[in-house]
N, C-alpha and C positions, 0 to 999 in steps of 0.2 A: 546549553541549547536555548535558543530563542523560541519559547513556547507560543508566544503570540504570533510569530512568523509562520510556524507550523500550522497553527489554528487557522490562520489566514489562507494558507495553501489548501488546507482541507475544505474550506469554503469555496475556493476556486474549483477544486476537483468536483465537489458535489454540484456546484452550479453548472459545470461543464456537462456532467452526466445528465442532469435534468433538462438542460437545453437540448441535448442529443436525443433524448427519448420523449421530450414534450410533456412530461408529467412531473409535477412538483412533489416528489416522493421524500425529500429530505428537508429538515428544518435546519437552516444554516444560521447559527448563532455563534459568532466567533468567541465571544467571552465565555459562553457555556462550553464550547469545544476546548478552549484553553484550560478551563478548570478541570474538565474530564481528563485531558491529557496530562496535566500536573499529577492528578491522583493516580492514573495508570502508571506513570513513570515512577512515582514515589513508592508505590506498592510493588513495583518489579513486574507488573503484569505486561508491560509493553516496553519495546526497545525501538528507538527512532534513530535513523541516520539522516543527516541533512547534508545536501550538496550545496556549495557556495560557488559563486563566480569569483573573478579576479579582484572584485571590490569587497569581498567577503559578504555579499548579499545572498540570502537563501534563494535557490533556484529549483529546488526539488527535495523530496524526502521519501523514505520508505519506512513503514511501520512493520513490526513483527511481534508475534506472540507465540508462546509454546503451546502446542496441542498434543493430544495423545489419542491413539486409536489402535485397536487390534489390527485392523486392515492395513495399517501403515507400518506395522512391525515395531511400534513403540512411539517414542516422542518425535515430533516433527514441528517445523515452523509454518506458521500461516502468515501470509502477507495480506492484511486487510486493506491497506492503502499504499499505493505508489503513485507519485505525482511529480511531473516535471513541467515547469511553466512552458507554455507554448513556444515562446521565443528561444528556448533552450533545447527543444526536442531535436533529435537527430545529431546532437553534438557529443553523444557518449555519456551524458549525465545518468540516464536510466540504467545503462550497462554498469556504470560505476557503483550505483546504489545496489544493484543486484549482486555485484561482486562482494560488497561489504556484507550483505545479508547472507550470502553463501559462507563466507569466512566465519561470520559470527555463528551461524548454524552449525557448522563443523565443530567449532570450539565448544558448543553446548552438547554435542553428541547427537544432534538431530539426524534422522534418517533421510529426510527430504524437506522440500519447501513446497507449499501448495498456495495457489491463488485462484480466485474465481473472477471471471469476466462475464459481462452480460452477453447472452447469446443472441445478440442483435447485429445486423449489418453495420450499424453505426460504430461498432466496437471491433470490427474486423482488423483494424490496424493495431489495436491493443493486443488482440490474440496473436497476430503475426509477430509482434515484438517479443512476446513471451516464447513463442515457438522458436524464434531465431536465437533466443537465449537458452535453449535446450529444454524448455518445459514441454511436456506431452499432455495431450487431451486424455482425461481419464473418464469422461462421461458424466452424466447427471447435470442437474441444475440446482442452484442454491435456492432454498425455500426458507421462510421464516414464519413464526407465529409469535405474537406478542403475549407476554406473561403479565 
């Protein structure tokens, strides 16, 4: 896998989110992201599937990690990032990445996949995409606190 290409797409994703919400909430440092991704992959914390075009150029990726919760009935997968480059959206790339994630999750014995989207009108298209792919709203909002 081309770690630098995935790190670059992470930067594109975060930039797109910040542009949509108008707030600089992420620090986009491609070399740091690449180092973090290498560590996550080497330690087995993260799984990444990359979609490529006919020229073998990366056009999207999906990242997964295993979670566990009593409410979920055991282990399940979380999708922290799914990104398809704008020029490739609507061509089935996202559906293919989700298919790979589902197959991987089933092979791991996961009960489900979960994903969080921002509850803003700017991300209604993202929400519609996931709903079209069979995801259901479960309520709540994602919150964080720095440690």
